[in-house]
C-alpha positions in Angstrom: -13.0 -20.0 19.6 -9.7 -18.0 19.7 -7.6 -21.0 19.1 -9.5 -22.2 16.0 -11.3 -19.3 14.4 -8.7 -16.5 15.0 -5.8 -18.4 13.5 -7.8 -19.2 10.3 -9.3 -15.8 9.9 -6.1 -13.8 10.5 -4.4 -14.8 7.3 -6.8 -13.3 4.8 -7.3 -10.3 7.1 -3.5 -9.6 7.0 -3.5 -9.8 3.2 -6.5 -7.4 3.0 -4.7 -5.0 5.3 -1.7 -4.9 2.9 -4.0 -4.2 0.0 -5.8 -1.4 1.9 -2.5 0.3 2.7 -1.8 0.3 -1.0 -5.2 1.9 -1.7 -4.4 4.6 0.9 -1.5 5.6 -1.2 -3.8 6.1 -4.1 -6.3 8.2 -2.1 -3.6 10.5 -0.7 -3.6 12.5 -4.0 -7.3 13.3 -3.7 -7.1 14.3 0.0 -4.0 16.5 -0.5 -5.5 18.2 -3.4 -8.9 18.9 -1.8 -7.4 20.2 1.5 -4.4 21.8 -0.1 -1.9 19.9 2.0 1.6 19.8 0.5 2.8 16.3 -0.1 3.5 13.6 -2.6 -0.1 13.4 -3.9 -0.3 17.1 -4.4 3.1 17.1 -6.2 1.8 14.4 -8.5 -1.4 16.2 -9.3 0.5 19.5 -9.9 3.0 17.7 -12.2 0.2 16.1 -14.2 -1.4 19.5 -14.8 2.0 21.0 -15.7 2.9 18.0 -17.9 6.1 17.5 -16.0 6.8 13.9 -17.1 10.0 13.2 -15.1 8.3 14.2 -11.9 5.2 12.1 -12.8 7.4 9.1 -13.4 9.4 9.6 -10.2 6.2 9.9 -8.1 4.6 6.9 -9.7 7.8 4.9 -9.3 8.0 5.8 -5.6 4.3 4.9 -5.0 4.6 1.6 -6.9 7.8 0.8 -4.9 6.0 1.4 -1.6 3.1 -0.7 -2.7 5.4 -3.5 -3.7 7.3 -3.2 -0.4 4.1 -3.4 1.7 2.9 -6.4 -0.2 6.4 -8.1 0.2 6.4 -7.5 3.9 2.8 -8.9 4.2 3.9 -12.0 2.2 7.0 -12.5 4.3 5.1 -12.2 7.6 2.4 -14.5 6.5 4.2 -17.7 7.6 4.9 -16.2 11.0 1.1 -15.8 11.7 0.1 -19.0 10.1 2.7 -21.8 10.5 0.9 -24.1 8.1 2.1 -21.8 5.3 5.7 -22.4 4.3 7.9 -20.1 2.4 9.4 -21.8 -0.6 
């Protein structure tokens, strides 16, 4: 079972974990606002209410960069966990 099922099921699971990490970045703004925790999400929400466009752009650029970086790492590690997939 481990030899056949685990190897085939781990690839899509790895991809889903990368997408979930991206969704966690989106949820951090809500959590930080509700619990008044200082952080990037709270900074973004405060900048939206203050209409501070450079701060909004910077925060969104940082969050988008982290999201792209996480997906890039997942895509680069995909051939390591499933040797049938080749990087081209």
